[in-house]
N, CA and C atoms as a LAMMPS dump frame, in Angstrom:
ITEM: TIMESTEP
0
ITEM: NUMBER OF ATOMS
591
ITEM: BOX BOUNDS ff ff ff
-5.0000000000000000e+02 5.0000000000000000e+02
-5.0000000000000000e+02 5.0000000000000000e+02
-5.0000000000000000e+02 5.0000000000000000e+02
ITEM: ATOMS id mol type element x y z
1 1 1 N -140.044 110.931 -229.41
2 1 2 C -140.424 112.213 -228.848
3 1 3 C -141.499 112.851 -229.732
4 2 1 N -142.518 113.394 -229.105
5 2 2 C -143.612 114.047 -229.816
6 2 3 C -143.565 115.557 -229.565
7 3 1 N -144.064 116.298 -230.516
8 3 2 C -144.234 117.748 -230.364
9 3 3 C -145.722 118.023 -230.534
10 4 1 N -146.325 118.662 -229.535
11 4 2 C -147.762 118.962 -229.571
12 4 3 C -147.934 120.471 -229.638
13 5 1 N -148.677 120.932 -230.632
14 5 2 C -148.903 122.366 -230.795
15 5 3 C -150.398 122.618 -230.918
16 6 1 N -150.887 123.589 -230.13
17 6 2 C -152.296 123.975 -230.183
18 6 3 C -152.373 125.461 -230.459
19 7 1 N -153.231 125.845 -231.406
20 7 2 C -153.353 127.259 -231.739
21 7 3 C -154.77 127.617 -232.142
22 8 1 N -155.089 128.882 -231.945
23 8 2 C -156.337 129.478 -232.407
24 8 3 C -156.043 130.078 -233.771
25 9 1 N -156.755 129.614 -234.801
26 9 2 C -156.462 130.075 -236.161
27 9 3 C -157.039 131.46 -236.446
28 10 1 N -157.822 132.023 -235.521
29 10 2 C -158.336 133.381 -235.711
30 10 3 C -159.711 133.406 -236.34
31 11 1 N -160.334 134.601 -236.373
32 11 2 C -161.71 134.737 -236.859
33 11 3 C -161.921 134.275 -238.299
34 12 1 N -160.899 134.399 -239.149
35 12 2 C -161.072 133.986 -240.545
36 12 3 C -161.112 132.465 -240.692
37 13 1 N -160.627 131.739 -239.701
38 13 2 C -160.636 130.269 -239.678
39 13 3 C -160.9 129.866 -238.232
40 14 1 N -162.169 129.953 -237.775
41 14 2 C -162.474 129.836 -236.338
42 14 3 C -162.394 128.411 -235.786
43 15 1 N -161.174 127.914 -235.69
44 15 2 C -160.94 126.58 -235.148
45 15 3 C -159.81 126.633 -234.144
46 16 1 N -159.902 125.789 -233.123
47 16 2 C -158.794 125.521 -232.223
48 16 3 C -158.162 124.231 -232.734
49 17 1 N -156.944 124.311 -233.233
50 17 2 C -156.272 123.159 -233.837
51 17 3 C -155.156 122.653 -232.931
52 18 1 N -155.172 121.351 -232.666
53 18 2 C -154.071 120.697 -231.965
54 18 3 C -153.464 119.695 -232.934
55 19 1 N -152.149 119.819 -233.144
56 19 2 C -151.441 118.937 -234.067
57 19 3 C -150.334 118.238 -233.296
58 20 1 N -150.214 116.917 -233.486
59 20 2 C -149.165 116.125 -232.854
60 20 3 C -148.176 115.713 -233.944
61 21 1 N -146.891 116.022 -233.703
62 21 2 C -145.827 115.684 -234.641
63 21 3 C -144.917 114.638 -234.016
64 22 1 N -144.397 113.761 -234.84
65 22 2 C -143.353 112.838 -234.417
66 22 3 C -142.298 112.848 -235.507
67 23 1 N -141.076 113.216 -235.135
68 23 2 C -139.966 113.336 -236.089
69 23 3 C -140.353 114.241 -237.259
70 24 1 N -141.082 115.319 -236.949
71 24 2 C -141.448 116.296 -237.968
72 24 3 C -142.647 115.924 -238.821
73 25 1 N -143.249 114.755 -238.591
74 25 2 C -144.409 114.323 -239.374
75 25 3 C -145.674 114.434 -238.543
76 26 1 N -146.753 114.868 -239.172
77 26 2 C -148.041 114.961 -238.489
78 26 3 C -148.586 113.552 -238.288
79 27 1 N -148.87 113.206 -237.022
80 27 2 C -149.438 111.887 -236.737
81 27 3 C -150.853 111.977 -236.194
82 28 1 N -151.287 113.191 -235.82
83 28 2 C -152.641 113.353 -235.303
84 28 3 C -153.024 114.824 -235.355
85 29 1 N -154.31 115.08 -235.603
86 29 2 C -154.81 116.457 -235.584
87 29 3 C -156.233 116.47 -235.037
88 30 1 N -156.505 117.428 -234.148
89 30 2 C -157.85 117.618 -233.598
90 30 3 C -158.235 119.081 -233.798
91 31 1 N -159.423 119.314 -234.354
92 31 2 C -159.917 120.678 -234.552
93 31 3 C -161.267 120.842 -233.878
94 32 1 N -161.44 121.988 -233.209
95 32 2 C -162.71 122.32 -232.577
96 32 3 C -163.168 123.66 -233.119
97 33 1 N -164.335 123.675 -233.759
98 33 2 C -164.872 124.926 -234.282
99 33 3 C -165.379 125.748 -233.112
100 34 1 N -164.916 127 -233.014
101 34 2 C -165.253 127.718 -231.792
102 34 3 C -166.46 128.615 -231.866
103 35 1 N -167.264 128.548 -232.914
104 35 2 C -168.579 129.18 -232.833
105 35 3 C -169.424 128.426 -231.799
106 36 1 N -169.129 127.122 -231.664
107 36 2 C -169.829 126.329 -230.652
108 36 3 C -169.523 126.867 -229.257
109 37 1 N -168.285 127.313 -229.06
110 37 2 C -167.886 127.856 -227.771
111 37 3 C -168.475 129.237 -227.545
112 38 1 N -168.677 129.979 -228.638
113 38 2 C -169.097 131.37 -228.521
114 38 3 C -170.577 131.516 -228.174
115 39 1 N -171.362 130.465 -228.395
116 39 2 C -172.785 130.59 -228.125
117 39 3 C -173.019 130.872 -226.646
118 40 1 N -173.682 131.989 -226.378
119 40 2 C -173.96 132.386 -225.007
120 40 3 C -172.796 133.069 -224.317
121 41 1 N -171.699 133.277 -225.026
122 41 2 C -170.529 133.937 -224.445
123 41 3 C -170.446 135.35 -224.979
124 42 1 N -170.329 136.331 -224.092
125 42 2 C -170.231 137.722 -224.501
126 42 3 C -168.892 138.018 -225.152
127 43 1 N -168.846 139.076 -225.968
128 43 2 C -167.612 139.436 -226.657
129 43 3 C -166.485 139.757 -225.687
130 44 1 N -166.85 140.269 -224.497
131 44 2 C -165.832 140.629 -223.511
132 44 3 C -165.142 139.394 -222.945
133 45 1 N -165.894 138.313 -222.752
134 45 2 C -165.33 137.118 -222.127
135 45 3 C -164.898 136.053 -223.132
136 46 1 N -165.183 136.249 -224.426
137 46 2 C -164.826 135.246 -225.434
138 46 3 C -163.324 134.96 -225.476
139 47 1 N -162.443 135.99 -225.461
140 47 2 C -161.008 135.671 -225.499
141 47 3 C -160.559 134.796 -224.326
142 48 1 N -161.063 135.084 -223.12
143 48 2 C -160.687 134.268 -221.961
144 48 3 C -161.235 132.848 -222.091
145 49 1 N -162.465 132.739 -222.588
146 49 2 C -163.074 131.423 -222.77
147 49 3 C -162.315 130.61 -223.814
148 50 1 N -161.904 131.276 -224.918
149 50 2 C -161.134 130.584 -225.953
150 50 3 C -159.782 130.135 -225.414
151 51 1 N -159.128 130.987 -224.643
152 51 2 C -157.823 130.638 -224.072
153 51 3 C -157.962 129.446 -223.128
154 52 1 N -159.034 129.443 -222.326
155 52 2 C -159.273 128.338 -221.4
156 52 3 C -159.497 127.033 -222.174
157 53 1 N -160.319 127.099 -223.234
158 53 2 C -160.623 125.907 -224.038
159 53 3 C -159.389 125.43 -224.8
160 54 1 N -158.58 126.378 -225.276
161 54 2 C -157.346 126.044 -225.98
162 54 3 C -156.412 125.259 -225.061
163 55 1 N -156.228 125.756 -223.835
164 55 2 C -155.364 125.083 -222.865
165 55 3 C -155.919 123.709 -222.498
166 56 1 N -157.242 123.623 -222.347
167 56 2 C -157.873 122.359 -221.988
168 56 3 C -157.677 121.326 -223.1
169 57 1 N -157.908 121.733 -224.356
170 57 2 C -157.744 120.81 -225.482
171 57 3 C -156.292 120.343 -225.582
172 58 1 N -155.349 121.259 -225.376
173 58 2 C -153.927 120.918 -225.425
174 58 3 C -153.592 119.868 -224.352
175 59 1 N -154.074 120.106 -223.123
176 59 2 C -153.813 119.162 -222.018
177 59 3 C -154.46 117.806 -222.286
178 60 1 N -155.676 117.809 -222.85
179 60 2 C -156.376 116.548 -223.126
180 60 3 C -155.598 115.691 -224.12
181 61 1 N -155.114 116.324 -225.182
182 61 2 C -154.369 115.573 -226.201
183 61 3 C -153.074 115.014 -225.607
184 62 1 N -152.366 115.817 -224.803
185 62 2 C -151.137 115.335 -224.17
186 62 3 C -151.442 114.177 -223.22
187 63 1 N -152.525 114.29 -222.448
188 63 2 C -152.895 113.217 -221.519
189 63 3 C -153.207 111.925 -222.272
190 64 1 N -153.949 112.033 -223.38
191 64 2 C -154.261 110.847 -224.183
192 64 3 C -153 110.257 -224.797
193 65 1 N -152.085 111.118 -225.218
194 65 2 C -150.823 110.662 -225.792
195 65 3 C -150.005 109.909 -224.739
196 66 1 N -149.916 110.485 -223.53
197 66 2 C -149.168 109.838 -222.451
198 66 3 C -149.813 108.533 -222.008
199 67 1 N -151.152 108.48 -222.039
200 67 2 C -151.861 107.265 -221.626
201 67 3 C -151.872 106.196 -222.715
202 68 1 N -151.456 106.574 -223.926
203 68 2 C -151.448 105.625 -225.03
204 68 3 C -152.807 105.413 -225.663
205 69 1 N -153.764 106.315 -225.4
206 69 2 C -155.114 106.157 -225.942
207 69 3 C -155.379 107.073 -227.132
208 70 1 N -154.423 107.901 -227.508
209 70 2 C -154.642 108.865 -228.584
210 70 3 C -154.912 108.185 -229.918
211 71 1 N -154.232 107.091 -230.204
212 71 2 C -154.413 106.407 -231.48
213 71 3 C -155.83 105.851 -231.629
214 72 1 N -156.465 105.473 -230.509
215 72 2 C -157.825 104.948 -230.566
216 72 3 C -158.844 106.051 -230.81
217 73 1 N -158.51 107.266 -230.381
218 73 2 C -159.425 108.391 -230.539
219 73 3 C -159.237 108.973 -231.934
220 74 1 N -160.23 108.776 -232.802
221 74 2 C -160.13 109.313 -234.162
222 74 3 C -159.058 108.611 -234.977
223 75 1 N -158.957 107.278 -234.837
224 75 2 C -157.888 106.527 -235.478
225 75 3 C -157.894 106.697 -236.996
226 76 1 N -159.074 106.644 -237.606
227 76 2 C -159.144 106.788 -239.059
228 76 3 C -158.693 108.173 -239.494
229 77 1 N -159.135 109.189 -238.733
230 77 2 C -158.75 110.559 -239.065
231 77 3 C -157.246 110.74 -238.895
232 78 1 N -156.673 110.157 -237.822
233 78 2 C -155.236 110.271 -237.588
234 78 3 C -154.458 109.632 -238.727
235 79 1 N -154.93 108.465 -239.191
236 79 2 C -154.257 107.797 -240.3
237 79 3 C -154.339 108.648 -241.564
238 80 1 N -155.502 109.27 -241.794
239 80 2 C -155.668 110.123 -242.974
240 80 3 C -154.758 111.346 -242.899
241 81 1 N -154.669 111.96 -241.716
242 81 2 C -153.807 113.133 -241.545
243 81 3 C -152.357 112.752 -241.788
244 82 1 N -151.936 111.588 -241.245
245 82 2 C -150.559 111.145 -241.442
246 82 3 C -150.286 110.874 -242.918
247 83 1 N -151.288 110.286 -243.603
248 83 2 C -151.143 110.015 -245.027
249 83 3 C -151.054 111.316 -245.82
250 84 1 N -151.893 112.291 -245.468
251 84 2 C -151.86 113.584 -246.141
252 84 3 C -150.528 114.285 -245.919
253 85 1 N -149.916 114.07 -244.756
254 85 2 C -148.658 114.735 -244.435
255 85 3 C -147.542 114.305 -245.375
256 86 1 N -147.639 113.06 -245.914
257 86 2 C -146.614 112.599 -246.842
258 86 3 C -146.569 113.451 -248.098
259 87 1 N -147.728 113.929 -248.538
260 87 2 C -147.776 114.716 -249.767
261 87 3 C -147.809 116.207 -249.489
262 88 1 N -148.025 116.6 -248.233
263 88 2 C -148.142 118.014 -247.89
264 88 3 C -146.777 118.686 -247.908
265 89 1 N -146.765 119.942 -248.285
266 89 2 C -145.551 120.741 -248.32
267 89 3 C -145.115 121.063 -246.899
268 90 1 N -143.984 120.518 -246.453
269 90 2 C -143.445 120.831 -245.132
270 90 3 C -142.732 122.172 -245.168
271 91 1 N -141.984 122.471 -244.112
272 91 2 C -141.286 123.749 -244.005
273 91 3 C -139.779 123.54 -243.941
274 92 1 N -139.042 124.395 -244.642
275 92 2 C -137.589 124.415 -244.57
276 92 3 C -137.151 125.706 -243.899
277 93 1 N -136.29 125.58 -242.902
278 93 2 C -135.722 126.742 -242.218
279 93 3 C -134.267 126.879 -242.635
280 94 1 N -133.846 128.116 -242.848
281 94 2 C -132.446 128.377 -243.2
282 94 3 C -131.91 129.464 -242.294
283 95 1 N -130.736 129.206 -241.699
284 95 2 C -130.072 130.196 -240.866
285 95 3 C -129.29 131.122 -241.8
286 96 1 N -129.673 132.398 -241.834
287 96 2 C -129.032 133.328 -242.775
288 96 3 C -127.79 134.006 -242.197
289 97 1 N -127.5 133.793 -240.919
290 97 2 C -126.297 134.37 -240.296
291 97 3 C -125.452 133.276 -239.623
292 98 1 N -125.014 132.26 -240.371
293 98 2 C -124.321 131.125 -239.748
294 98 3 C -122.975 131.473 -239.122
295 99 1 N -122.355 132.584 -239.502
296 99 2 C -121.026 132.914 -238.985
297 99 3 C -121.062 133.79 -237.746
298 100 1 N -122.194 134.449 -237.483
299 100 2 C -122.226 135.347 -236.323
300 100 3 C -123.506 135.202 -235.499
301 101 1 N -123.995 133.982 -235.367
302 101 2 C -125.229 133.738 -234.614
303 101 3 C -125.027 133.817 -233.106
304 102 1 N -123.758 133.673 -232.645
305 102 2 C -123.474 133.675 -231.208
306 102 3 C -122.357 134.664 -230.906
307 103 1 N -122.64 135.633 -230.015
308 103 2 C -121.628 136.613 -229.633
309 103 3 C -121.927 137.127 -228.231
310 104 1 N -120.883 137.26 -227.425
311 104 2 C -120.983 137.818 -226.073
312 104 3 C -122.071 137.153 -225.229
313 105 1 N -122.214 135.831 -225.361
314 105 2 C -123.188 135.097 -224.567
315 105 3 C -124.62 135.191 -225.051
316 106 1 N -124.833 135.835 -226.207
317 106 2 C -126.184 135.998 -226.757
318 106 3 C -126.321 135.296 -228.098
319 107 1 N -127.507 134.747 -228.328
320 107 2 C -127.825 134.073 -229.579
321 107 3 C -128.724 134.982 -230.407
322 108 1 N -128.409 135.113 -231.683
323 108 2 C -129.277 135.817 -232.63
324 108 3 C -129.431 134.919 -233.85
325 109 1 N -130.593 134.316 -233.982
326 109 2 C -130.886 133.488 -235.14
327 109 3 C -131.705 134.305 -236.131
328 110 1 N -131.167 134.483 -237.324
329 110 2 C -131.914 135.122 -238.408
330 110 3 C -132.366 133.992 -239.321
331 111 1 N -133.661 133.782 -239.369
332 111 2 C -134.249 132.614 -240.023
333 111 3 C -135.022 133.016 -241.277
334 112 1 N -134.845 132.23 -242.335
335 112 2 C -135.667 132.349 -243.532
336 112 3 C -136.51 131.081 -243.612
337 113 1 N -137.824 131.23 -243.82
338 113 2 C -138.744 130.094 -243.83
339 113 3 C -139.391 129.962 -245.203
340 114 1 N -139.293 128.757 -245.792
341 114 2 C -139.865 128.482 -247.11
342 114 3 C -140.637 127.174 -247.08
343 115 1 N -141.549 127.014 -248.021
344 115 2 C -142.214 125.733 -248.208
345 115 3 C -141.214 124.733 -248.765
346 116 1 N -141.229 123.508 -248.249
347 116 2 C -140.245 122.503 -248.658
348 116 3 C -140.354 122.182 -250.147
349 117 1 N -141.558 122.014 -250.656
350 117 2 C -141.728 121.676 -252.067
351 117 3 C -141.862 122.909 -252.948
352 118 1 N -142.605 123.898 -252.475
353 118 2 C -142.886 125.079 -253.301
354 118 3 C -141.726 126.063 -253.333
355 119 1 N -140.884 126.047 -252.271
356 119 2 C -139.775 126.997 -252.104
357 119 3 C -140.254 128.437 -251.953
358 120 1 N -141.557 128.636 -251.781
359 120 2 C -142.081 129.978 -251.539
360 120 3 C -141.873 130.336 -250.076
361 121 1 N -141.534 131.599 -249.82
362 121 2 C -141.342 132.053 -248.453
363 121 3 C -142.689 132.103 -247.736
364 122 1 N -142.664 131.771 -246.447
365 122 2 C -143.883 131.649 -245.644
366 122 3 C -143.937 132.77 -244.611
367 123 1 N -144.933 133.637 -244.734
368 123 2 C -145.137 134.709 -243.765
369 123 3 C -146.129 134.313 -242.695
370 124 1 N -146.096 135.008 -241.566
371 124 2 C -147.031 134.843 -240.455
372 124 3 C -147.032 133.422 -239.881
373 125 1 N -145.853 132.81 -239.83
374 125 2 C -145.714 131.482 -239.237
375 125 3 C -145.028 131.623 -237.873
376 126 1 N -145.287 130.685 -236.974
377 126 2 C -144.668 130.683 -235.649
378 126 3 C -143.282 130.06 -235.711
379 127 1 N -142.309 130.729 -235.089
380 127 2 C -140.944 130.204 -234.996
381 127 3 C -140.534 130.267 -233.53
382 128 1 N -140.024 129.159 -232.995
383 128 2 C -139.625 129.094 -231.595
384 128 3 C -138.243 128.479 -231.484
385 129 1 N -137.507 128.921 -230.469
386 129 2 C -136.206 128.329 -230.169
387 129 3 C -136.242 127.778 -228.757
388 130 1 N -135.647 126.603 -228.569
389 130 2 C -135.55 126.034 -227.23
390 130 3 C -134.266 125.222 -227.124
391 131 1 N -133.849 124.994 -225.899
392 131 2 C -132.673 124.197 -225.603
393 131 3 C -133.166 122.864 -225.077
394 132 1 N -132.705 121.757 -225.665
395 132 2 C -133.138 120.429 -225.241
396 132 3 C -131.961 119.616 -224.756
397 133 1 N -132.168 118.932 -223.631
398 133 2 C -131.183 117.989 -223.117
399 133 3 C -131.935 116.832 -222.487
400 134 1 N -131.7 115.634 -223.01
401 134 2 C -132.423 114.443 -222.607
402 134 3 C -133.919 114.718 -222.703
403 135 1 N -134.667 114.687 -221.603
404 135 2 C -136.114 114.921 -221.684
405 135 3 C -136.511 116.309 -221.228
406 136 1 N -135.537 117.175 -221.017
407 136 2 C -135.839 118.527 -220.561
408 136 3 C -135.794 119.498 -221.734
409 137 1 N -136.68 120.491 -221.666
410 137 2 C -136.737 121.519 -222.703
411 137 3 C -136.831 122.878 -222.028
412 138 1 N -135.931 123.783 -222.41
413 138 2 C -135.951 125.154 -221.89
414 138 3 C -136.344 126.075 -223.036
415 139 1 N -137.481 126.744 -222.889
416 139 2 C -137.935 127.692 -223.899
417 139 3 C -136.994 128.892 -223.915
418 140 1 N -136.612 129.365 -225.098
419 140 2 C -135.671 130.486 -225.214
420 140 3 C -136.288 131.726 -225.853
421 141 1 N -137.003 131.577 -226.959
422 141 2 C -137.559 132.749 -227.655
423 141 3 C -138.582 132.296 -228.681
424 142 1 N -139.434 133.249 -229.086
425 142 2 C -140.376 132.968 -230.168
426 142 3 C -140.604 134.23 -230.977
427 143 1 N -141.03 134.043 -232.231
428 143 2 C -141.308 135.164 -233.135
429 143 3 C -142.245 134.668 -234.221
430 144 1 N -142.709 135.595 -235.049
431 144 2 C -143.505 135.248 -236.228
432 144 3 C -142.755 135.749 -237.449
433 145 1 N -142.845 135.006 -238.531
434 145 2 C -142.18 135.458 -239.751
435 145 3 C -142.919 136.656 -240.334
436 146 1 N -142.153 137.546 -240.958
437 146 2 C -142.766 138.708 -241.603
438 146 3 C -143.332 138.297 -242.966
439 147 1 N -143.851 139.248 -243.713
440 147 2 C -144.49 138.953 -245.008
441 147 3 C -143.52 138.32 -246
442 148 1 N -142.219 138.535 -245.814
443 148 2 C -141.208 137.973 -246.717
444 148 3 C -140.644 136.647 -246.215
445 149 1 N -141.174 136.142 -245.092
446 149 2 C -140.735 134.843 -244.584
447 149 3 C -139.518 134.869 -243.69
448 150 1 N -139.192 136.039 -243.111
449 150 2 C -138.028 136.157 -242.238
450 150 3 C -138.448 136.395 -240.792
451 151 1 N -137.645 135.869 -239.87
452 151 2 C -137.87 136.091 -238.439
453 151 3 C -136.523 136.145 -237.741
454 152 1 N -136.458 136.903 -236.652
455 152 2 C -135.244 136.987 -235.846
456 152 3 C -135.566 136.566 -234.418
457 153 1 N -134.782 135.642 -233.9
458 153 2 C -134.913 135.177 -232.523
459 153 3 C -133.653 135.602 -231.769
460 154 1 N -133.83 136.389 -230.692
461 154 2 C -132.695 136.848 -229.884
462 154 3 C -132.916 136.432 -228.437
463 155 1 N -131.862 135.884 -227.812
464 155 2 C -131.966 135.486 -226.416
465 155 3 C -130.578 135.211 -225.852
466 156 1 N -130.421 135.355 -224.528
467 156 2 C -129.142 134.998 -223.915
468 156 3 C -129.028 133.477 -223.84
469 157 1 N -127.827 132.965 -224.1
470 157 2 C -127.617 131.524 -223.981
471 157 3 C -127.726 131.138 -222.513
472 158 1 N -128.575 130.166 -222.168
473 158 2 C -128.677 129.745 -220.768
474 158 3 C -127.301 129.313 -220.234
475 159 1 N -127.016 129.609 -218.968
476 159 2 C -125.713 129.242 -218.405
477 159 3 C -125.585 127.734 -218.225
478 160 1 N -124.358 127.261 -218.161
479 160 2 C -124.046 125.854 -217.886
480 160 3 C -124.757 124.886 -218.833
481 161 1 N -124.589 125.103 -220.128
482 161 2 C -125.184 124.206 -221.119
483 161 3 C -124.497 122.853 -221.024
484 162 1 N -125.286 121.801 -220.847
485 162 2 C -124.738 120.452 -220.689
486 162 3 C -124.207 119.923 -222.019
487 163 1 N -123.144 119.133 -221.946
488 163 2 C -122.583 118.477 -223.121
489 163 3 C -123.673 117.624 -223.777
490 164 1 N -123.797 117.724 -225.091
491 164 2 C -124.795 116.952 -225.817
492 164 3 C -126.154 117.612 -225.92
493 165 1 N -126.307 118.823 -225.391
494 165 2 C -127.576 119.542 -225.529
495 165 3 C -127.775 119.943 -226.989
496 166 1 N -129.009 120.195 -227.339
497 166 2 C -129.329 120.653 -228.686
498 166 3 C -130.078 121.967 -228.611
499 167 1 N -129.727 122.873 -229.489
500 167 2 C -130.464 124.112 -229.654
501 167 3 C -131.372 123.879 -230.851
502 168 1 N -132.693 124.001 -230.635
503 168 2 C -133.671 123.62 -231.651
504 168 3 C -134.497 124.837 -232.049
505 169 1 N -134.645 125.033 -233.35
506 169 2 C -135.516 126.078 -233.878
507 169 3 C -136.62 125.365 -234.646
508 170 1 N -137.871 125.594 -234.223
509 170 2 C -139.03 124.951 -234.858
510 170 3 C -139.926 126.002 -235.474
511 171 1 N -140.489 125.677 -236.625
512 171 2 C -141.46 126.563 -237.268
513 171 3 C -142.718 125.764 -237.545
514 172 1 N -143.875 126.403 -237.33
515 172 2 C -145.154 125.777 -237.644
516 172 3 C -146.03 126.774 -238.37
517 173 1 N -146.764 126.267 -239.329
518 173 2 C -147.729 127.06 -240.083
519 173 3 C -148.916 126.143 -240.343
520 174 1 N -149.917 126.21 -239.465
521 174 2 C -151.026 125.26 -239.555
522 174 3 C -150.501 123.88 -239.24
523 175 1 N -150.704 122.917 -240.151
524 175 2 C -150.233 121.556 -239.923
525 175 3 C -148.835 121.328 -240.498
526 176 1 N -148.249 122.355 -241.109
527 176 2 C -146.885 122.208 -241.649
528 176 3 C -145.869 122.471 -240.55
529 177 1 N -144.753 121.761 -240.626
530 177 2 C -143.763 121.788 -239.56
531 177 3 C -142.367 121.663 -240.157
532 178 1 N -141.397 122.301 -239.524
533 178 2 C -139.991 122.138 -239.905
534 178 3 C -139.123 122.518 -238.723
535 179 1 N -137.889 122.019 -238.705
536 179 2 C -137 122.379 -237.604
537 179 3 C -135.541 122.338 -238.031
538 180 1 N -134.739 123.119 -237.309
539 180 2 C -133.277 123.069 -237.367
540 180 3 C -132.827 122.613 -235.994
541 181 1 N -131.809 121.757 -235.963
542 181 2 C -131.321 121.238 -234.686
543 181 3 C -129.801 121.34 -234.697
544 182 1 N -129.262 121.97 -233.649
545 182 2 C -127.821 122.158 -233.537
546 182 3 C -127.317 121.505 -232.256
547 183 1 N -126.309 120.647 -232.381
548 183 2 C -125.689 120.005 -231.221
549 183 3 C -124.666 120.984 -230.646
550 184 1 N -124.728 121.214 -229.331
551 184 2 C -123.839 122.171 -228.686
552 184 3 C -122.736 121.462 -227.921
553 185 1 N -121.583 122.101 -227.882
554 185 2 C -120.478 121.602 -227.08
555 185 3 C -120.499 122.338 -225.756
556 186 1 N -119.916 121.754 -224.727
557 186 2 C -119.992 122.357 -223.394
558 186 3 C -119.322 123.721 -223.333
559 187 1 N -118.257 123.928 -224.087
560 187 2 C -117.604 125.236 -224.116
561 187 3 C -117.932 125.888 -225.443
562 188 1 N -119.065 126.551 -225.468
563 188 2 C -119.55 127.173 -226.692
564 188 3 C -118.692 128.377 -227.021
565 189 1 N -118.206 128.435 -228.228
566 189 2 C -117.411 129.575 -228.696
567 189 3 C -118.143 130.2 -229.869
568 190 1 N -117.594 131.283 -230.389
569 190 2 C -118.188 131.953 -231.538
570 190 3 C -117.906 131.13 -232.8
571 191 1 N -118.589 129.997 -232.9
572 191 2 C -118.417 129.103 -234.041
573 191 3 C -119.778 128.791 -234.644
574 192 1 N -119.73 128.34 -235.871
575 192 2 C -120.944 127.933 -236.559
576 192 3 C -121.464 126.648 -235.931
577 193 1 N -122.777 126.555 -235.644
578 193 2 C -123.307 125.312 -235.096
579 193 3 C -123.263 124.215 -236.124
580 194 1 N -123.141 122.994 -235.653
581 194 2 C -123.124 121.843 -236.56
582 194 3 C -124.525 121.269 -236.627
583 195 1 N -125.205 121.358 -237.786
584 195 2 C -126.554 120.802 -237.893
585 195 3 C -126.531 119.3 -237.686
586 196 1 N -127.586 118.797 -237.073
587 196 2 C -127.751 117.368 -236.862
588 196 3 C -128.863 116.91 -237.761
589 197 1 N -128.629 115.886 -238.552
590 197 2 C -129.643 115.396 -239.491
591 197 3 C -130.751 114.696 -238.771
């Protein structure tokens, strides 16, 4: 299973970055500098143009991945990115409320995000929660970490959770990635989730 994330890094780093992860490791990265996109585009229409290009780049990478042609496109760069990922500081997520994350049909995940090697807290990173079962994924919530590396995700638990489903919390900060994965039982009670390695 692959995870594909595309983001606009903002004016201070004007690139549209698409990163492909497999089992939490970066296996491919594509960056497009968007000053090229801005030429001839007015300030009023630039956000829409960037959003359109972001979606297009995301779809292109997924299509190449599904067609099996992604490895041929930028193969040397992909190998270098994967090699760099071995030494790069990944992300560690910690659930700070393990005893009361689920109550009255609602989930509240209080997350602390740190660099895996540095142990420094990571601010302004994307954190998302989703429910996964077989090949289906249901998006549940998203947030950004604050300056101290904390984020709260709140959402109602989807009804009729299938046996063997996983509740997944993923964090990304540029090319760094980390996740928590919890296996759910069909009759969810107010219990601590069991992490899956």
